[in-house]
C-alpha positions in Angstrom: 35.2 68.2 -50.0 36.6 71.5 -51.5 34.7 74.8 -51.7 34.8 74.4 -55.5 33.0 71.1 -55.3 30.5 72.2 -52.7 29.5 75.2 -54.8 29.2 73.1 -58.0 27.2 70.5 -56.2 24.8 73.2 -54.9 24.0 74.4 -58.4 24.4 71.1 -60.4 21.5 69.0 -61.5 21.3 65.9 -63.7 19.0 66.3 -66.6 18.5 70.0 -66.3 18.8 70.7 -70.0 16.1 68.1 -70.8 13.8 69.5 -68.2 14.2 73.0 -69.6 13.4 71.8 -73.1 10.4 69.9 -71.8 9.2 73.0 -70.0 9.3 75.1 -73.2 7.5 72.4 -75.1 4.8 72.1 -72.3 4.4 75.8 -72.6 3.7 75.4 -76.4 7.1 76.8 -77.5 9.3 75.0 -80.0 12.9 75.3 -78.8 14.1 75.7 -82.4 11.8 78.9 -82.8 12.9 80.6 -79.5 14.7 83.9 -79.3 17.2 85.2 -76.8 14.4 87.2 -75.2 12.2 84.2 -74.9 14.9 82.4 -72.9 15.0 85.2 -70.3 12.4 83.4 -68.2 14.9 80.7 -67.3 18.4 82.0 -68.1 18.6 85.3 -66.1 19.5 83.7 -62.8 20.1 86.8 -60.6 18.0 89.3 -58.8 16.3 91.7 -61.1 16.3 89.4 -64.2 16.7 90.8 -67.7 16.1 94.5 -66.7 19.2 94.2 -64.4 21.3 92.7 -67.1 20.3 95.5 -69.5 21.2 98.1 -66.9 24.5 96.5 -66.1 25.6 96.4 -69.7 24.6 100.0 -70.1 27.0 100.8 -67.2 29.7 98.6 -68.7 29.4 100.3 -72.1 31.6 98.1 -74.2 31.7 98.9 -78.0 30.2 96.5 -80.5 32.8 93.9 -81.5 34.5 93.9 -78.1 35.4 90.6 -76.4 33.7 89.8 -73.1 34.5 87.2 -70.4 31.5 86.2 -68.4 32.7 84.7 -65.1 30.2 82.3 -63.4 28.1 82.4 -66.6 25.5 79.9 -65.3 23.2 78.8 -68.1 24.4 81.7 -70.3 21.6 84.3 -70.2 23.7 87.5 -69.9 26.3 86.0 -72.3 23.7 85.5 -75.0 22.1 88.9 -74.3 25.5 90.6 -74.7 26.1 88.9 -78.0 22.6 89.4 -79.5 21.8 92.9 -78.2 25.3 94.4 -77.6 27.3 92.9 -80.5 29.9 91.4 -78.2 31.9 88.1 -78.7 31.5 86.3 -75.4 33.3 83.5 -73.6 31.4 82.1 -70.6 33.0 80.1 -67.8 31.5 78.3 -64.8 32.3 75.7 -62.2 29.1 73.7 -62.8 29.2 71.2 -65.7 25.4 70.9 -65.9 25.1 74.6 -66.3 27.6 74.6 -69.2 25.6 71.8 -70.8 22.4 73.9 -70.6 24.3 77.0 -71.8 25.5 75.3 -74.9 22.1 73.8 -75.8 20.3 77.1 -75.3 22.9 78.9 -77.4 22.4 76.4 -80.2 18.7 77.0 -80.2 19.2 80.7 -80.9 22.0 80.2 -83.4 24.7 82.1 -81.4 27.4 79.4 -81.4 29.6 81.5 -83.6 29.6 84.4 -81.0 29.2 82.8 -77.7 31.3 79.9 -76.3 31.2 78.2 -72.9 33.7 76.1 -70.9 33.8 74.5 -67.4 36.7 75.7 -65.3 38.2 74.5 -62.0 39.0 76.5 -58.9 42.2 78.5 -59.0 43.9 80.6 -61.8 41.8 81.1 -64.9 43.0 78.9 -67.8 43.2 82.0 -70.0 46.0 84.0 -71.5 47.0 87.4 -70.3 45.4 90.5 -71.8 42.8 88.5 -73.8 39.5 90.3 -73.2 38.2 93.9 -73.6 35.8 93.4 -70.7 34.4 91.1 -68.1 31.1 90.5 -66.3 30.4 88.9 -63.0 26.8 88.5 -62.0 25.9 87.0 -58.6 29.2 85.1 -58.3 31.0 86.9 -55.5 28.6 85.5 -52.9 30.3 82.1 -53.4 33.9 83.5 -53.5 35.9 83.7 -50.3 39.0 85.4 -51.7 37.5 88.2 -53.9 40.9 89.9 -54.2 42.4 86.8 -55.9 39.5 86.6 -58.3 39.7 90.3 -59.3 43.5 90.0 -59.7 42.9 87.1 -62.2 40.4 89.2 -64.0 42.8 92.1 -64.2 45.4 89.7 -65.7 43.2 88.5 -68.5 41.8 91.9 -69.4 43.6 94.2 -71.7 45.0 97.5 -70.4 42.1 99.8 -69.6 39.7 96.8 -69.7 36.4 97.2 -68.0 34.7 95.0 -65.4 31.0 94.9 -64.4 30.2 93.3 -61.0 26.7 92.7 -59.9 26.3 90.9 -56.6 24.1 90.6 -53.5 26.1 92.4 -50.9 25.8 92.5 -47.1 23.9 95.7 -46.3 25.8 98.2 -44.1 24.5 98.1 -40.5 22.2 95.1 -41.1 20.7 93.7 -37.9 19.6 90.4 -39.4 21.2 87.7 -41.4 19.7 85.7 -44.3 18.3 82.3 -43.4 19.4 79.2 -45.4 18.9 77.7 -47.9 19.3 80.6 -50.4 19.5 80.5 -54.2 23.3 80.7 -54.1 24.1 78.5 -51.0 22.5 75.8 -49.0 24.5 76.6 -45.9 26.8 79.3 -44.6 29.8 77.2 -45.6 29.5 78.5 -49.2 28.2 82.0 -48.7 30.6 84.9 -48.4 28.5 88.0 -48.3 30.5 91.2 -47.9 29.7 94.9 -47.7 30.4 97.3 -50.6 33.6 98.7 -49.0 35.1 95.1 -48.9 34.3 94.8 -52.7 35.8 98.2 -53.4 39.0 97.3 -51.5 39.2 93.9 -53.1 38.9 95.5 -56.6 41.6 98.1 -55.8 43.9 95.4 -54.3 43.3 93.2 -57.4 44.4 95.9 -59.8 41.3 97.9 -60.6 40.1 101.4 -60.3 36.5 101.6 -59.3 34.6 104.1 -61.5 31.0 103.6 -60.4 28.9 102.0 -57.6 25.2 101.7 -58.0 22.9 100.4 -55.2 20.0 98.6 -57.0 18.0 97.6 -53.8 14.9 99.6 -54.7 14.8 98.4 -58.3 15.2 94.7 -57.2 12.5 95.0 -54.5 10.1 96.4 -57.1 11.0 93.6 -59.6 10.6 90.9 -57.0 7.2 92.3 -55.8 6.0 92.2 -59.4 7.2 88.6 -59.8 5.5 87.6 -56.5 2.2 89.3 -57.7 2.3 87.4 -61.0 3.0 84.1 -59.2 0.1 84.7 -56.8 -2.3 84.8 -59.8 -1.1 81.5 -61.1 -2.0 78.0 -60.0 1.6 76.7 -59.3 4.9 77.5 -61.1 4.9 77.9 -64.9 6.3 75.0 -67.0 9.7 76.8 -67.4 11.3 79.3 -65.1 14.1 79.9 -62.6 12.6 77.3 -60.2 14.0 74.7 -62.6 17.5 75.9 -61.8 17.0 76.0 -58.0 15.5 72.5 -57.7 12.6 71.3 -55.6 13.3 73.7 -52.7 13.2 76.7 -55.0 10.2 78.3 -53.1 12.2 78.1 -49.8 15.4 79.5 -51.3 13.6 82.4 -53.0 11.5 83.2 -50.0 14.5 83.4 -47.7 16.2 85.7 -50.2 13.2 88.0 -50.5 12.8 88.1 -46.7 16.4 89.1 -46.3 16.2 91.7 -49.0 13.0 93.2 -47.5 14.6 93.1 -43.9 17.5 95.2 -45.1 20.1 92.4 -44.9 21.0 92.4 -48.6 22.0 95.2 -50.9 21.9 94.3 -54.6 24.8 96.4 -56.0 26.6 97.0 -59.3 30.3 98.1 -59.4 32.1 99.2 -62.6 35.9 99.1 -62.6 38.8 99.5 -65.0 42.2 97.9 -65.0 44.4 100.4 -63.3 47.4 101.9 -65.1 50.6 100.1 -64.1 
């Protein structure tokens, strides 16, 4: 099997869209009456949740009306946020067909089909024309990418001159003495996990055709967010009807627990990087 297939299989689930809809109905929420903000409980599949998305788009700072490519869009949370709250036109792409199915259904619920579109892509070059987008976002995708330079080079190709890129990943912390245990939210085994330190990201961005303009370590913010989530969960009798556990499957508590343990042990560094396509 290819890396592409292994990654898609890790995330993919049959019937996921129906389970999410059933969860909202169980919670007493009519899917037709939901807002983009209501969906954040299930569609912000990255450490730090919606606050992290808001912070990242503050850093990206694209003007209203700009076009955005969201790489590894998952079920579409950041894409819908960017359209609804930042006035962007968004194209989301992902390897996982079931995530694209969910992304489209949730987008229809909140009437954003005219501003957000999604498509499944295969491994390799992006099926997109040169110089198409004003900006791009990549949230918790690089952990599954072995050749980050090749990915960034493709993003530099599809961005317009001066286009901006926002990357938010879990990085390998500098000098870490421990390694995360598997399974994790992004990988069931080390075969599909490619954690790298911030200098490797910076070098891959530069080699891919970008100039790095900002690097922001969000470890403290994510630790505080996760502590608050854990405290709320401890007050409840089991998981809520709808939440990120639906995306992670039946072993969600183990995956999340291993990630939190690695974060608190200093093995992971949630980091945001902002870059611009370098002048040729």
